[in-house]
N, CA and C atoms as a LAMMPS dump frame, in Angstrom:
ITEM: TIMESTEP
0
ITEM: NUMBER OF ATOMS
477
ITEM: BOX BOUNDS ff ff ff
-5.0000000000000000e+02 5.0000000000000000e+02
-5.0000000000000000e+02 5.0000000000000000e+02
-5.0000000000000000e+02 5.0000000000000000e+02
ITEM: ATOMS id mol type element x y z
1 1 1 N -378.087 -58.529 97.728
2 1 2 C -377.724 -57.669 98.034
3 1 3 C -377.268 -56.928 96.502
4 2 1 N -377.85 -55.411 96.01
5 2 2 C -376.817 -55.218 95.013
6 2 3 C -376.016 -53.818 95.051
7 3 1 N -375.302 -53.986 94.23
8 3 2 C -374.074 -53.083 93.87
9 3 3 C -373.685 -52.423 92.757
10 4 1 N -374.258 -51.102 92.334
11 4 2 C -373.641 -51.006 91.371
12 4 3 C -372.992 -49.784 91.325
13 5 1 N -371.533 -49.949 90.517
14 5 2 C -370.411 -49.395 91.454
15 5 3 C -369.808 -48.785 89.586
16 6 1 N -369.143 -47.273 89.505
17 6 2 C -368.868 -46.91 88.24
18 6 3 C -367.701 -46.471 88.406
19 7 1 N -366.698 -46.727 87.853
20 7 2 C -365.169 -46.363 87.951
21 7 3 C -365.182 -45.53 86.68
22 8 1 N -364.333 -44.229 87.186
23 8 2 C -364.495 -43.452 85.672
24 8 3 C -363.011 -43.322 85.341
25 9 1 N -362.611 -42.984 84.332
26 9 2 C -361.408 -43.087 83.424
27 9 3 C -361.351 -41.861 82.455
28 10 1 N -359.931 -41.702 82.621
29 10 2 C -359.81 -40.516 81.412
30 10 3 C -359.259 -41.147 80.016
31 11 1 N -360.17 -41.931 79.934
32 11 2 C -359.601 -42.413 78.023
33 11 3 C -360.838 -43.267 77.948
34 12 1 N -360.661 -43.57 76.042
35 12 2 C -361.574 -43.312 75.461
36 12 3 C -362.082 -45.087 75.511
37 13 1 N -363.63 -45.288 75.168
38 13 2 C -363.926 -46.533 75.684
39 13 3 C -362.903 -48.078 74.989
40 14 1 N -362.365 -47.864 73.889
41 14 2 C -361.385 -48.744 73.079
42 14 3 C -360.35 -48.705 73.919
43 15 1 N -359.375 -47.776 74.798
44 15 2 C -358.188 -48.137 75.531
45 15 3 C -358.629 -48.499 76.716
46 16 1 N -359.938 -48.321 77.204
47 16 2 C -360.333 -49.489 78.451
48 16 3 C -360.85 -50.593 78.382
49 17 1 N -361.099 -50.954 77.033
50 17 2 C -361.417 -52.205 77.158
51 17 3 C -360.053 -52.898 76.863
52 18 1 N -359.271 -52.562 75.972
53 18 2 C -357.971 -52.977 75.858
54 18 3 C -357.138 -52.919 77.229
55 19 1 N -356.933 -52.359 77.956
56 19 2 C -356.86 -52.537 78.927
57 19 3 C -357.373 -53.99 80.082
58 20 1 N -358.791 -53.863 80.229
59 20 2 C -359.487 -54.868 80.639
60 20 3 C -359.118 -56.533 80.204
61 21 1 N -358.611 -56.672 78.677
62 21 2 C -358.208 -57.868 78.507
63 21 3 C -357.044 -58.074 78.51
64 22 1 N -355.935 -57.563 79.058
65 22 2 C -354.773 -57.441 78.484
66 22 3 C -354.124 -58.089 80.734
67 23 1 N -353.348 -59.106 80.228
68 23 2 C -353.402 -60.124 82.067
69 23 3 C -352.459 -59.271 82.534
70 24 1 N -351.23 -58.478 82.134
71 24 2 C -350.627 -57.889 82.198
72 24 3 C -351.246 -56.537 83.209
73 25 1 N -351.947 -56.021 82.93
74 25 2 C -353.146 -55.202 83.751
75 25 3 C -353.582 -55.692 84.948
76 26 1 N -354.12 -56.845 85.027
77 26 2 C -354.667 -57.626 85.624
78 26 3 C -353.36 -58.271 87.365
79 27 1 N -352.317 -58.207 86.873
80 27 2 C -351.084 -58.337 87.624
81 27 3 C -351.049 -57.305 88.251
82 28 1 N -351.355 -55.804 87.804
83 28 2 C -350.78 -54.921 88.073
84 28 3 C -352.271 -54.695 89.403
85 29 1 N -353.214 -55.15 89.219
86 29 2 C -354.348 -54.81 90.27
87 29 3 C -353.736 -55.779 90.91
88 30 1 N -353.318 -57.39 91.22
89 30 2 C -353.606 -58.174 91.996
90 30 3 C -352.158 -57.329 92.853
91 31 1 N -351.634 -56.542 92.477
92 31 2 C -350.013 -56.141 93.731
93 31 3 C -351.044 -54.989 94.15
94 32 1 N -351.687 -53.972 93.31
95 32 2 C -352.379 -53.151 94.399
96 32 3 C -353.574 -53.261 95.612
97 33 1 N -354.236 -54.523 95.202
98 33 2 C -355.111 -54.872 96.099
99 33 3 C -354.409 -55.832 97.015
100 34 1 N -353.195 -55.964 96.861
101 34 2 C -352.276 -57.192 97.69
102 34 3 C -352.471 -58.492 98.096
103 35 1 N -352.783 -59.183 96.537
104 35 2 C -353.078 -60.659 96.346
105 35 3 C -351.855 -61.108 96.844
106 36 1 N -352.196 -61.999 97.66
107 36 2 C -351.171 -63.212 97.789
108 36 3 C -350.459 -64.052 96.834
109 37 1 N -351.414 -64.105 95.746
110 37 2 C -351.126 -65.012 94.693
111 37 3 C -352.186 -64.697 93.35
112 38 1 N -352.077 -64.529 92.248
113 38 2 C -352.702 -64.244 91.397
114 38 3 C -352.377 -64.58 89.659
115 39 1 N -353.24 -65.477 89.26
116 39 2 C -353.025 -65.987 87.87
117 39 3 C -353.985 -65.284 86.728
118 40 1 N -353.754 -64.302 85.836
119 40 2 C -354.853 -64.017 85.067
120 40 3 C -354.344 -64.546 83.563
121 41 1 N -355.696 -64.98 82.885
122 41 2 C -355.609 -65.551 81.261
123 41 3 C -356.764 -64.993 80.913
124 42 1 N -356.354 -64.82 79.679
125 42 2 C -357.486 -64.298 78.472
126 42 3 C -357.121 -64.929 77.221
127 43 1 N -358.978 -65.691 77.021
128 43 2 C -359.048 -66.219 75.724
129 43 3 C -359.922 -65.54 75.037
130 44 1 N -359.867 -65.414 73.675
131 44 2 C -360.705 -65.113 72.479
132 44 3 C -361.677 -66.146 71.698
133 45 1 N -362.759 -66.229 72.391
134 45 2 C -363.425 -66.783 71.717
135 45 3 C -364.905 -66.307 70.704
136 46 1 N -364.41 -66.883 69.497
137 46 2 C -365.381 -65.94 68.474
138 46 3 C -365.213 -63.968 68.884
139 47 1 N -366.391 -63.479 69.105
140 47 2 C -366.175 -62.198 69.426
141 47 3 C -366.442 -61.78 70.443
142 48 1 N -365.941 -63.299 71.304
143 48 2 C -366.291 -62.834 73.164
144 48 3 C -364.435 -62.871 73.251
145 49 1 N -364.022 -62.632 74.642
146 49 2 C -363.376 -62.044 75.493
147 49 3 C -362.892 -62.465 76.383
148 50 1 N -362.407 -63.869 77.072
149 50 2 C -362.73 -64.168 78.537
150 50 3 C -361.428 -64.098 79.463
151 51 1 N -361.799 -63.636 80.397
152 51 2 C -360.806 -63.31 81.203
153 51 3 C -361.242 -63.902 82.841
154 52 1 N -360.311 -64.939 82.989
155 52 2 C -360.659 -65.608 84.322
156 52 3 C -359.134 -65.111 85.157
157 53 1 N -359.367 -64.705 86.198
158 53 2 C -358.753 -64.489 87.509
159 53 3 C -358.531 -65.051 88.395
160 54 1 N -357.513 -65.91 88.674
161 54 2 C -357.417 -66.862 90.021
162 54 3 C -356.695 -66.418 91.091
163 55 1 N -357.114 -66.001 92.285
164 55 2 C -356.559 -65.101 93.186
165 55 3 C -356.687 -65.379 94.776
166 56 1 N -355.833 -65.556 95.366
167 56 2 C -355.774 -65.708 96.619
168 56 3 C -355.605 -64.19 97.153
169 57 1 N -356.659 -64.18 98.399
170 57 2 C -356.503 -62.309 99.184
171 57 3 C -356.513 -62.675 100.778
172 58 1 N -355.745 -62.013 101.418
173 58 2 C -355.617 -62.519 102.993
174 58 3 C -356.799 -61.753 103.198
175 59 1 N -357.04 -62.492 104.56
176 59 2 C -358.576 -61.405 104.878
177 59 3 C -358.014 -61.214 106.245
178 60 1 N -357.992 -59.833 106.625
179 60 2 C -358.119 -59.343 107.973
180 60 3 C -359.022 -58.287 108.128
181 61 1 N -359.149 -57.958 109.475
182 61 2 C -359.669 -57.166 109.646
183 61 3 C -361.372 -57.47 110.211
184 62 1 N -361.763 -58.37 109.662
185 62 2 C -363.265 -59.019 109.917
186 62 3 C -363.744 -59.338 111.225
187 63 1 N -365.256 -58.817 111.075
188 63 2 C -365.749 -59.096 112.489
189 63 3 C -365.942 -60.543 112.746
190 64 1 N -365.451 -61.1 114.075
191 64 2 C -365.52 -62.371 114.329
192 64 3 C -366.614 -63.05 114.07
193 65 1 N -367.848 -62.788 113.653
194 65 2 C -368.921 -63.603 113.387
195 65 3 C -368.715 -63.782 111.534
196 66 1 N -367.696 -63.45 110.894
197 66 2 C -367.556 -63.53 109.149
198 66 3 C -366.346 -64.458 109.349
199 67 1 N -365.23 -65.113 110.341
200 67 2 C -364.183 -64.865 110.712
201 67 3 C -363.9 -66.861 110.38
202 68 1 N -365.266 -67.337 111.001
203 68 2 C -365.188 -68.524 110.654
204 68 3 C -365.445 -68.79 109.173
205 69 1 N -366.069 -68.134 108.427
206 69 2 C -366.532 -68.504 107.007
207 69 3 C -365.501 -67.965 106.115
208 70 1 N -365.006 -66.959 106.422
209 70 2 C -363.64 -66.576 105.565
210 70 3 C -362.372 -67.051 105.482
211 71 1 N -361.911 -67.019 106.645
212 71 2 C -360.735 -68.191 106.949
213 71 3 C -359.583 -66.379 107.066
214 72 1 N -358.359 -67.401 107.111
215 72 2 C -357.371 -66.549 107.176
216 72 3 C -357.157 -65.836 105.502
217 73 1 N -357.696 -66.576 104.583
218 73 2 C -357.315 -65.979 103.393
219 73 3 C -358.614 -66.252 102.288
220 74 1 N -358.745 -66.086 101.226
221 74 2 C -359.896 -66.747 100.128
222 74 3 C -359.626 -66.494 99.19
223 75 1 N -360.045 -67.685 98.052
224 75 2 C -359.484 -67.936 96.73
225 75 3 C -360.717 -67.12 95.854
226 76 1 N -360.39 -66.382 94.826
227 76 2 C -361.534 -65.633 94.087
228 76 3 C -361.461 -65.846 93.071
229 77 1 N -362.051 -66.216 92.2
230 77 2 C -362.129 -66.51 91.05
231 77 3 C -363.634 -65.659 89.786
232 78 1 N -362.426 -64.617 89.451
233 78 2 C -363.255 -63.952 88.565
234 78 3 C -363.164 -64.416 86.816
235 79 1 N -364.144 -63.842 86.407
236 79 2 C -364.537 -64.282 85.175
237 79 3 C -365.311 -63.693 84.85
238 80 1 N -364.68 -62.589 83.823
239 80 2 C -365.308 -61.953 83.05
240 80 3 C -365.521 -62.492 81.486
241 81 1 N -366.686 -62.362 80.862
242 81 2 C -367.003 -62.48 78.927
243 81 3 C -367.253 -60.916 78.697
244 82 1 N -366.195 -60.63 78.106
245 82 2 C -367.04 -59.417 77.271
246 82 3 C -367.529 -59.757 75.861
247 83 1 N -368.331 -59.317 75.721
248 83 2 C -368.768 -59.311 74.113
249 83 3 C -369.104 -57.85 74.058
250 84 1 N -368.042 -57.087 72.723
251 84 2 C -368.073 -55.534 72.695
252 84 3 C -367.983 -54.956 74.195
253 85 1 N -368.542 -53.612 74.512
254 85 2 C -368.377 -53.03 75.458
255 85 3 C -369.387 -53.615 76.605
256 86 1 N -370.139 -54.825 76.581
257 86 2 C -370.412 -55.132 77.622
258 86 3 C -369.812 -56.992 78.195
259 87 1 N -370.44 -56.799 79.405
260 87 2 C -369.953 -58.397 80.159
261 87 3 C -370.568 -58.962 81.331
262 88 1 N -370.64 -59.86 80.96
263 88 2 C -371.07 -61.058 82.262
264 88 3 C -369.651 -61.372 83.365
265 89 1 N -369.846 -61.325 84.531
266 89 2 C -369.167 -60.869 85.047
267 89 3 C -369.214 -61.647 86.897
268 90 1 N -368.841 -62.802 87.101
269 90 2 C -368.916 -63.721 88.313
270 90 3 C -367.805 -63.457 89.147
271 91 1 N -367.842 -63.992 90.507
272 91 2 C -366.979 -63.672 91.335
273 91 3 C -367.161 -65.188 92.379
274 92 1 N -366.568 -66.096 91.622
275 92 2 C -366.728 -67.687 92.585
276 92 3 C -365.542 -67.818 94.115
277 93 1 N -365.672 -67.95 94.815
278 93 2 C -364.976 -68.251 95.861
279 93 3 C -365.179 -69.542 96.706
280 94 1 N -364.286 -70.679 95.491
281 94 2 C -364.572 -72.062 96.042
282 94 3 C -364.405 -72.021 97.867
283 95 1 N -365.315 -73.009 98.755
284 95 2 C -365.272 -73.268 99.952
285 95 3 C -366.108 -72.499 100.402
286 96 1 N -366.255 -71.134 100.393
287 96 2 C -366.852 -70.191 100.944
288 96 3 C -368.04 -70.007 100.593
289 97 1 N -369.074 -69.533 101.497
290 97 2 C -371.087 -69.321 101.121
291 97 3 C -371.141 -68.261 100.259
292 98 1 N -369.947 -67.353 99.382
293 98 2 C -370.486 -66.491 98.908
294 98 3 C -370.126 -66.409 97.567
295 99 1 N -370.877 -65.575 96.86
296 99 2 C -371.134 -65.118 95.129
297 99 3 C -371.515 -63.929 95.108
298 100 1 N -370.553 -63.564 93.683
299 100 2 C -370.94 -62.162 93.07
300 100 3 C -371.485 -62.439 91.621
301 101 1 N -372.6 -61.915 91.273
302 101 2 C -372.758 -62.535 89.864
303 101 3 C -373.668 -60.764 89.081
304 102 1 N -373.138 -60.507 87.767
305 102 2 C -373.785 -59.085 87.091
306 102 3 C -372.812 -59.071 86.282
307 103 1 N -373.11 -58.263 85.701
308 103 2 C -372.461 -57.618 84.598
309 103 3 C -371.652 -56.444 84.868
310 104 1 N -370.918 -56.114 83.785
311 104 2 C -369.91 -55.211 83.767
312 104 3 C -369.997 -53.888 81.797
313 105 1 N -369.948 -52.955 82.026
314 105 2 C -370.256 -52.22 80.739
315 105 3 C -369.214 -51.278 80.781
316 106 1 N -368.78 -50.792 79.699
317 106 2 C -367.969 -49.39 79.161
318 106 3 C -369.135 -48.881 78.363
319 107 1 N -368.44 -47.846 78.713
320 107 2 C -369.506 -46.516 78.33
321 107 3 C -368.332 -45.315 77.946
322 108 1 N -368.632 -44.316 76.954
323 108 2 C -368.106 -43.522 76.851
324 108 3 C -368.791 -42.292 77.605
325 109 1 N -368.322 -41.321 78.008
326 109 2 C -368.632 -39.932 78.903
327 109 3 C -367.861 -39.119 79.149
328 110 1 N -368.204 -37.748 78.18
329 110 2 C -367.525 -36.651 78.155
330 110 3 C -366.293 -37.113 77.328
331 111 1 N -365.11 -37.038 77.795
332 111 2 C -363.799 -36.856 76.967
333 111 3 C -363.06 -38.363 77.078
334 112 1 N -363.546 -39.514 77.919
335 112 2 C -363.415 -40.608 79.089
336 112 3 C -364.5 -41.604 78.861
337 113 1 N -363.935 -42.11 79.61
338 113 2 C -365.311 -43.494 79.853
339 113 3 C -365.515 -43.97 81.217
340 114 1 N -366.599 -44.661 81.376
341 114 2 C -366.857 -44.915 82.809
342 114 3 C -366.874 -46.506 82.457
343 115 1 N -366.72 -47.325 83.625
344 115 2 C -366.642 -49.159 83.712
345 115 3 C -367.863 -48.986 84.336
346 116 1 N -368.689 -49.313 84.519
347 116 2 C -369.944 -49.765 85.453
348 116 3 C -369.727 -51.22 86.017
349 117 1 N -370.413 -51.281 86.748
350 117 2 C -370.124 -53.208 87.354
351 117 3 C -372.175 -52.851 88.252
352 118 1 N -372.497 -53.763 87.588
353 118 2 C -374.163 -54.01 88.38
354 118 3 C -374.27 -55.466 88.826
355 119 1 N -373.992 -55.649 89.902
356 119 2 C -373.484 -57.182 90.962
357 119 3 C -374.35 -57.316 92.062
358 120 1 N -374.683 -58.6 91.859
359 120 2 C -375.545 -59.352 92.703
360 120 3 C -375.051 -59.923 93.965
361 121 1 N -374.937 -59.351 94.981
362 121 2 C -373.516 -60.32 96.157
363 121 3 C -374.808 -61.316 97.119
364 122 1 N -374.307 -62.35 97.082
365 122 2 C -375.246 -64.001 97.154
366 122 3 C -374.043 -64.401 98.838
367 123 1 N -374.691 -64.698 99.978
368 123 2 C -374.496 -65.06 101.052
369 123 3 C -375.263 -66.409 101.451
370 124 1 N -375.416 -67.537 101.479
371 124 2 C -375.811 -68.611 101.572
372 124 3 C -375.863 -69.46 102.751
373 125 1 N -375.796 -68.551 104.31
374 125 2 C -375.863 -68.752 105.42
375 125 3 C -376.541 -68.297 105.762
376 126 1 N -377.479 -69.466 106.679
377 126 2 C -378.535 -68.912 107.237
378 126 3 C -378.753 -67.541 108.782
379 127 1 N -379.346 -67.544 108.892
380 127 2 C -379.765 -65.976 110.063
381 127 3 C -378.135 -64.503 109.575
382 128 1 N -377.409 -65.256 109.171
383 128 2 C -375.948 -63.913 109.209
384 128 3 C -376.058 -63.539 107.57
385 129 1 N -376.573 -64.176 106.54
386 129 2 C -376.794 -63.765 105.76
387 129 3 C -376.814 -62.629 105.202
388 130 1 N -377.114 -61.73 105.684
389 130 2 C -377.654 -60.41 105.003
390 130 3 C -376.282 -59.527 105.574
391 131 1 N -375.588 -59.722 106.98
392 131 2 C -374.141 -59.141 107.219
393 131 3 C -373.208 -59.695 106.737
394 132 1 N -373.134 -61.227 106.575
395 132 2 C -372.079 -61.324 105.472
396 132 3 C -372.176 -60.634 103.858
397 133 1 N -372.889 -60.671 103.483
398 133 2 C -373.452 -59.961 102.294
399 133 3 C -372.829 -58.672 102.341
400 134 1 N -373.094 -57.82 103.097
401 134 2 C -372.611 -56.43 103.177
402 134 3 C -371.371 -56.061 103.236
403 135 1 N -370.333 -57.438 104.048
404 135 2 C -369.082 -57.149 104.732
405 135 3 C -368.927 -57.774 103.009
406 136 1 N -369.303 -58.485 102.949
407 136 2 C -368.23 -58.23 101.146
408 136 3 C -368.724 -57.628 100.197
409 137 1 N -369.581 -56.653 99.976
410 137 2 C -369.656 -55.887 99.176
411 137 3 C -369.49 -54.898 99.718
412 138 1 N -368.987 -54.574 101.185
413 138 2 C -367.696 -53.51 101.168
414 138 3 C -366.37 -54.181 101.221
415 139 1 N -365.981 -55.019 101.032
416 139 2 C -365.056 -55.532 100.758
417 139 3 C -364.703 -55.525 99.178
418 140 1 N -366.054 -55.7 98.715
419 140 2 C -365.134 -55.663 97.177
420 140 3 C -364.832 -54.16 96.42
421 141 1 N -366.033 -53.384 97.243
422 141 2 C -365.891 -51.548 96.737
423 141 3 C -364.961 -50.997 97.241
424 142 1 N -363.775 -51.944 98.164
425 142 2 C -362.667 -51.464 98.54
426 142 3 C -361.367 -51.922 97.322
427 143 1 N -362.138 -53.294 96.964
428 143 2 C -361.014 -53.975 95.654
429 143 3 C -361.71 -52.989 94.706
430 144 1 N -362.176 -52.518 94.277
431 144 2 C -363.017 -51.941 93.372
432 144 3 C -362.275 -50.519 92.87
433 145 1 N -361.959 -49.892 94.465
434 145 2 C -360.989 -48.283 94.433
435 145 3 C -359.907 -48.818 94.146
436 146 1 N -358.923 -49.897 94
437 146 2 C -357.767 -50.216 94.292
438 146 3 C -357.463 -50.359 92.865
439 147 1 N -358.665 -51.203 92.135
440 147 2 C -358.988 -51.595 90.618
441 147 3 C -358.779 -50.092 89.665
442 148 1 N -359.496 -49.224 90.391
443 148 2 C -359.805 -47.996 89.242
444 148 3 C -358.594 -46.805 88.745
445 149 1 N -357.838 -47.346 90.852
446 149 2 C -356.498 -46.344 90.597
447 149 3 C -355.15 -47.236 89.892
448 150 1 N -355.198 -48.539 89.757
449 150 2 C -354.385 -49.424 88.819
450 150 3 C -354.647 -48.559 87.497
451 151 1 N -356.157 -48.645 87.094
452 151 2 C -356.259 -48.521 85.748
453 151 3 C -356.031 -47.037 85.216
454 152 1 N -356.564 -45.926 86.127
455 152 2 C -356.173 -44.921 86.273
456 152 3 C -354.434 -44.742 85.732
457 153 1 N -353.506 -45.49 86.725
458 153 2 C -351.97 -44.979 86.715
459 153 3 C -351.657 -46.033 85.05
460 154 1 N -352.608 -47.07 85.106
461 154 2 C -351.919 -48.155 83.754
462 154 3 C -352.139 -47.106 82.151
463 155 1 N -353.843 -45.918 82.062
464 155 2 C -353.952 -45.633 81.522
465 155 3 C -353.099 -44.325 80.853
466 156 1 N -352.458 -43.939 81.853
467 156 2 C -351.284 -43.138 81.93
468 156 3 C -350.073 -43.479 82.042
469 157 1 N -350.071 -44.791 81.417
470 157 2 C -348.617 -45.047 80.347
471 157 3 C -347.507 -45.55 82.006
472 158 1 N -347.994 -45.749 83.039
473 158 2 C -347.349 -47.007 84.269
474 158 3 C -348.159 -47.89 84.465
475 159 1 N -346.991 -49.001 83.255
476 159 2 C -347.062 -49.96 83.346
477 159 3 C -345.779 -50.805 83.397
């Protein structure tokens, strides 16, 4: 399943990129999303910047068909590698049959910026893979909404 999601920010692209490559920002996002645990690391590698977030999230309110696949909590390892204003973006869920792969870009829009995720959500489960992909997509969009709110607050000086 494809997902294209835009997060608008009232700041220049350079400020948004600086935020996205700051581990303290990802700590704020972890709090906003209710993570059980979260460790963000940032590494520079030449012109690229690699952000890795290893996070555990509680899983609540999922339909019964998905419960046996997701359990009570799930580990998600998000890796984003920025080169300029574009990045590869992956979310791996060890031991779970789901993954997210795609890109992220930051572009100028008016007096602000837009962070756009273009993602492909996959669930490798026969018969119910499509239902599981739809569920993962909805949960991810909820997380992105919380990420956007945390980002807007960060850019407004709430650190």
